[in-house]
N, C-alpha and C positions, 0 to 999 in steps of 0.2 A: 462631386463625382463627375467624371467625363462622360460624354455621350456614348462612347464605345463601351464603357463599363456598364452603362445602363442597358444597352442593347444586348450585351452578353447576359445580363441578369434576366432579361425577358426570356431568352433562349433557355437558360437554366430552369426558370420557373416552369416552362412547358414540359421539358424533359423530366425534371424531378417530380413534378405533379403526376405524370404518368407512372413513374416507377413506384411512388408511394401509394398510388391507388391500387396497383396490382400486387404490391408486396405486403408483408405482414409477418407477425411472429408465428413460426412454425414449430414452437416447442411444445412440451407436454402441457395440455390444458389444465391438468390437475395441480400443477406447480403454483405455489403462492407467489404472485408477481411482486410482492413487496420486499422480498429478500434478494439482495444483491451482494456482491463481494468486491473488495478492492484487489486489483491485480497489479502488484509492483514487481519489478525484476532487477532490483539493485542487489544482484547476487553474483558470486563467482560460480561459473559453470551453470547458468540458469537453464531450466528446462526449455526445450524448443516450444514456440507458441502453439504449434499444432497439437503437441501432447497436452499442454495446459487447456486448450479448448476442448479436447476430448474429455479431460478431467471435469470441466464445467458441465459438459453435456451428460456425462455418466452420473453426475450428482444432481441433475435437474436444476442447475443454477441458470436462471434466465436473464440475469442482469449483471453487468460488470462495469466497474469504474476504473479507468486507466489514469495514469499520471503524465501521459504524453501521447504521441501519435506515431509510434514506431510502425513502419509499413508492414513488417513481418507479422506483427500482432494483429493489425487490422485485416491483413489478407487472410489470416487464419480464422478470423471471426466472420468473414464474408460468407453469406448464404446460410448461416446457422440460425438466424432469427434472434440471437441473443441481443438484448437491448444494451447499448453501450453509451457510457459517458467518456468522451475523449477530453484531452486537456492541453491547453497552451501553458507550459511551465512558467514559473516566475521569471526566469531569465529572458523570456520573450516579451514581457510586459514593457520593457524599454522600447522595443521596436513597435509594438502594437499601440503605444500611447504617444509616440514621438511626432515630429513634424509631418512625417509621411505615414502616420499610424493608420489613416483611413485606407490607403493603398495597401499597406502591409496586412491589414485585417482582411481585405478582399482577397489578396493572394493566399493568405493562410487558410481562409475558408474554402477557397477553390481547391487547394492542394491537399487539405486534410479532412475536409467534410464532404463537399460536393463530389469530389473524385470517387469517394467510397460509396456514396449513396447511389451513384449511377454506374457502378462498376460492372463490366461485362462478366457474366458467369456467376453473379450473385452479389447483392449489395450488402453493406454493413448497416445494421439497424441502429444508427446513431440517433439518440434522442437529446442528449445534453452535451454542451461544451463548457467545461470548467475553465474559467479564465483566471489563471494563477492558482495558488493554493495557500490559504491562510496568510494573506498579505499583511494583515494587521497584528500578527502574532509576534511577540518579542522583537528580535533583531530584524525580522522581516518588515516591520512597520516602517523603519527608517529607510530601508532600501526600496520597498515596493508599495507601501501604503498609498503614496501620492499618485501612483501609476494605475491603481486599480480601476477607478471610475472611467478615465478616458479609454483605457484598454477595453473594458467591458462595453462601453458605448460603441466603440468602433467595431467590435465583433458583433454586437447586436445589429448594427446597421448593415454589416456585410451579410449576415444571415437573412435579414429582411430583403436586401437587394438581390439575393440569390433565390428568392421565392420560397424561403423556408420558415418564415415567421409563423408561429403557431404549430410548427411541426418539430423544430429543433430549438432548444432553449439554452441561452447563455446564462451562466450563473457563476458565482464565486464561492468555493468552499471556505467556510470560516472556522476558526478555532473558538472554543468556548469563552476565551478571554476577550472576545468581541463584546461581551456583556459585562456590565458592572457587577461587582460581587455584593449584591444586596442580600439581606437576610432571608427574604421570602420570595418564592417563585413568582407570585402575582405582582411583585414590584420590579420585575425584570425590565431593564432598560439598556440600550446600547451605550458603550463607553463614551464618556463626555468628549474625549479628544477626537473621536471618529464619528460622533453622532451626525454631523452634517453630511459626511460622506455616505454613511449608512442610509440616511434618509433618501439620498439620490438613488442609491442602489436599489432599495426595496420599492421605491416609486417606479423604477424601470421594470422591476419584476411584476408589479401590479399591471403595468401596461402590456407587457409581452406575455404574461402567463407563466413566467419562469418561477421555480421554487427557490426558497432560501435554503441553502445547504449548510448545515451546522455539524461539525465534528464533535462528538460527545464521548468522553472517556471517564466514567466513574472510577476506573482503575487509577488514573492520575490524581483524582481527588483523594483517594485513599493513601497514596504514597507521598503526596506533597502537602496535605493539610494536617496540621497538628490536631490530635484528638478526634480525628474523623471516625465516626462509628463504622466499624468494618462491615456490619450487616447492611448498612445503608447503601453500600456499593453494589450489593446484590438486590434481590427482590423479596419483599415480604418479611424480612428479619428485623426491621427497625422502622418505626413510624415517626413522622414529623408533621406537625400542624402548622400551616401557614397562618401567621398571626393576623395578617391583613384580610385574607379571604375566608379563613377558618376551614380551608380544604385540607385533607389529609394526604400525605405522600408516604409511600413505603419503599421508594427507590430513588437514588440519585438520578437515574436515567429520566424518570418522569419529571423530576424537578428541573433538570437541565432543559428538557424539551419545553416545559411550560414557561421557563424564564425567557426562552426565545419567542414563544407565542406572545407573552406579555410585552416584550420589547417591540414586536411588530405592531401591537395595538397602540402603544404609546407613540410610535412613529406615524400612526395614522393609517396603517394597512393591516388590519387584523385578519383579513381574508387570505393573505398570501400563504401558500402551502409551505410547510417545513419538511425537508428531507434530511435524514441523518446520514451524513456523508461518510463518517467513520465511527465505528463503535466495536469494541472487542476487548480481549484480555490476553496478555502475553503469557508464555509458558516457561520462560527461563530468564536468568540474568540476575534476579533478586528473589528474596524469600517468598513474597506474595505472588510473584509471577511463576506459577507452576501449572501443570496440566490439570490438576484437580480443580483449582479455582477457575481456570479458563473454561473447563467443561461445565462447571456449575453456572458461571455467569452467562455464557452464550446460550446454553439450553434454557435457562430461566428467562433470558431475554426473548428467545423465540416463542416460548410458551406464552409469555406475557403479551407479545404482539399478535399471536395467533388468535387470542380471544377477541381481538378487535374492539376492546373497550376504550381505547384511546387513553387520554390523560385527564386529570381533573379539569384543566382549562379547555381541553378539546375531547370531550367524552364521546364514546361510540364512534370512533374514527379509526381508519387504517393508517399506520405509520410506515412509510417506506424507509428501509435502512440498507446500508452497505456495510457488511461485516468487514472488519479489519483484523486480519487480512487473509487472503487465500493461502499464500505460501510464506515461509520464512525467507528473509533477505539478509544474507550474511555480509553484505557490504553497506548496510544502512549506516548513515552518518552517526557517529557517537559524540560529536563535538557539542559544545554548549550545554544545554540543560538535558540533552538526550541521555537516557540511562542505558545500561547493558541489555535491558529487556527489548530495546528497539529492534533487535534482529530476530525476535522470537514471537511475533504477533500471529504467525500463520496458524490456521486450522490444520494445515498440512505442513510437514517438514519440507525442506527445499526439494526433495526428490519426489514429492507428491504422495507421500505416505501419510495417512491421517493420524492425528495424535490422540484422538479420543472420540467416543460416540457422539454424534450430533446429526440431527435430521435437517438437512439443508433444503428440503422441499417445503418446509414450513408447516408440516403436519404434527409437530411437537412430539415426535417419537424419540425421546432422549437416549434410548438404548440402541439406536440404529447407527451402525458404523458407516461412514462415507466410503465410496469406492476409491481405491487407490489409483494413481496415474498408471496408465498401461504403456508398455513399450519403452520404459526408461532404461537407458544404457549407463552402466557404471564403469569406472575404471577397474582394473584387475584387483581382486581381493587381496590387497597388500596394505599393511599398516606400518607406521614408524613408531617405535617405542624407545625409551631410554636404554642404552646399551647395558647388558648384563655381564659384560666381560670384565669390567672394572668399575670402580667408583669415581665418577668425574669430579673434578674440582668444583665445589659448590658455588664459588663466586663466578667461575666461567660458565657453569651450567645455568646459573641464574640469568646471566647476560644473554645466553642463547635462548632461554625461555622468553625473556622480554622481547628479543628480536623476533622470534617466531610468532608471538602473539600480536606484536605491532604490525605484522605483515600477513595476518590471517584473521581468525575470529576465535578468541578465547573467552567470550562473554559468559559461557557456561561455568567457567572456573571462578567467577566473582562470588563474593560473599552471599550465600543463600542460593547460588546457582545449582543446577542439577549435578555438577561435577565438583562442587566445592568441598565435599567430604572425602575426596580421594587423598591418599597419602602423597608425600612429596614426589616419590618416584613416578607414580601414576599421573600426577599433575604435569610433570615434565613430559611424560609420554604423550599426554593429550595435546600439549602445546606443540611438540615436535610433529605429531601426526597431522594436526590442522595445517601447519605450514607445508608439510609433505603433500597432502591432498590438494591444497590450494595451488600447488605448483606441479600438478599432474603426475605425481609420484616419480619425479626425477630422482634417481639414486643420490645425487649430490645434495639434494635438499633434505635427506634423512641423515646420512652418515657424515655430513660436513663437520669438520673438526672432531670426528669420531665419537660424537655424543649419541648417535642413534643407530638402531638396528632395524632392518626390514623384516617383518614377520607376516605369515599368512593367517594366523589365528586372530580373530577379532578380539581386541582387548576390552571391549565394552563391559560395563558392570550393569547391575540391575537398575541403577538410577542414572548412570552416565553413559550416553551413547557416543562412541567414537565414529564420526561420520566417514563414509567412504565417498571419494570424489566421483563426480559425474563426468561422463565422457562427452562433454560438450564444450566447445571453444568460444561460445558467444560471450560478450562482455557488455556491461551497462555503460553506454557511451559517455554519460555525464559524470561518471564516478572517477574522481582524480585518484582515489586510492588504487583503483584497478590499473590505471596507467603506470603508477609507481611500481606496483607489484610486477607487472609484465615487463617493464623496463629492466628491473633488477634481475628477473628470471632470464631474459634474453641476453643480458650482459654475461651472465655466468654460462649460459648455453653456448654463446658464440666464442667464448674464451677457452673452451675446452681444447685440450691437446689432441690432435689426431694420432692414431686412428680412433674415431668415436662414431659408432653407428647411430644414424638418426632414428628416433623412435616416434611412435604415434603421438606421444605426449609432447614431443618437440613441435609437431605439426599444430597441436592445439595452441601452444604458446604463440607460434608465428601468426596463426589465424586470428588469435585474440588481439594481438598488437595491431594487425591490419584493420580489424573491425572498429577500433576506437580512435583511429587517426582521421 
């Protein structure tokens, strides 16, 4: 590191030390600090950050985990006291671990961490930096696994040189497959192919005081493991005895946590803290992903944690968790092993409406409904349904449905989804409406090739909700799907024959294209 960088680090140390001494969490002291939420925005028409922050505050949520460092989100969190985990996404690991990785890490910390800790008008309470996300999982391992340690090391050094060591902690969120699939929790061990890397990582945590962040999904065990006992995905409905330790487990969550604890012990660092980076249950897309199961799992989880009894290997301890997720994300990637449920993890729908009762303050009041997002702006109450004027050609209609779904989100129509029981005409209407709402209710996106009619009456059923679009033009910058959707929409928009009056939704499309370039 150059002398000038070291001098700047000393200045940062003095300034940040003053800020952190006078700053602190200003939230509700009655809130249980161990509950956090994941906030992702891979969505069409995402809620503005200021509305989401008010949603967090109205529900006494004091901790949030992000997947990047979008300035608008961090600005909205400034001055709130909400504890934040920011993230350097996987695609930055190349830069942070390369030949100029040390300088890149210093610059990244200055622009995305220090800048917000000393922000005029209110700082952002950043405590953790996530370096990548699940780099050893599946296909990620080949692309990012070898970059994880050097990138983490460079960020750790940049945090140290900025005078933040012991106050801000760099860590890597891991997937559960970082561990070997041993039969007993007490025999947990890191996967053999990454064990040397994990040893270096947890050794650095032991030195810096950072926690190991593990994502734990009993839901995925239920849907991917043959003959998995359904009750074991929840709490108290199935017991399992560890044959090595003779300890009894009544939930997959405790087993996964203790597998991680055991692996840390075998790596030589049993004292390293474990934080659950993601845990939750989706509400749509397949049969077991439903509101009832999500309500049961998340409320049982919070009651379990509120007792502060810990797990068999770490009894009488508090476990910090980040629920996954705050909001539905209708542009989440469905490629590879991801299922249709990936877009439905939210405790709230995309518009900030709660799906079921849950007490996010941690007081285990399972009949307590969360507060809805306030001030949400919707598009005009209009829907697109299959035309009733004639019976469309079934082959052409099928192609139109496929096109609509591939350019919007029809995951609720999948087998076992909340809209899977609709008749053929209603399924077509659902697909046409999703495409129509995704494209800001442009008339041409409903009655194109005369398959759809615009109506004002909500066609939703008791079990199937026809979403209404939100009046926001922001886009998730890293989502290629969004770029394709907008480009298609703009081509059609620009090709219209005059005279054609420009509408508000035209403006959203234009602004959305600008925001992702």
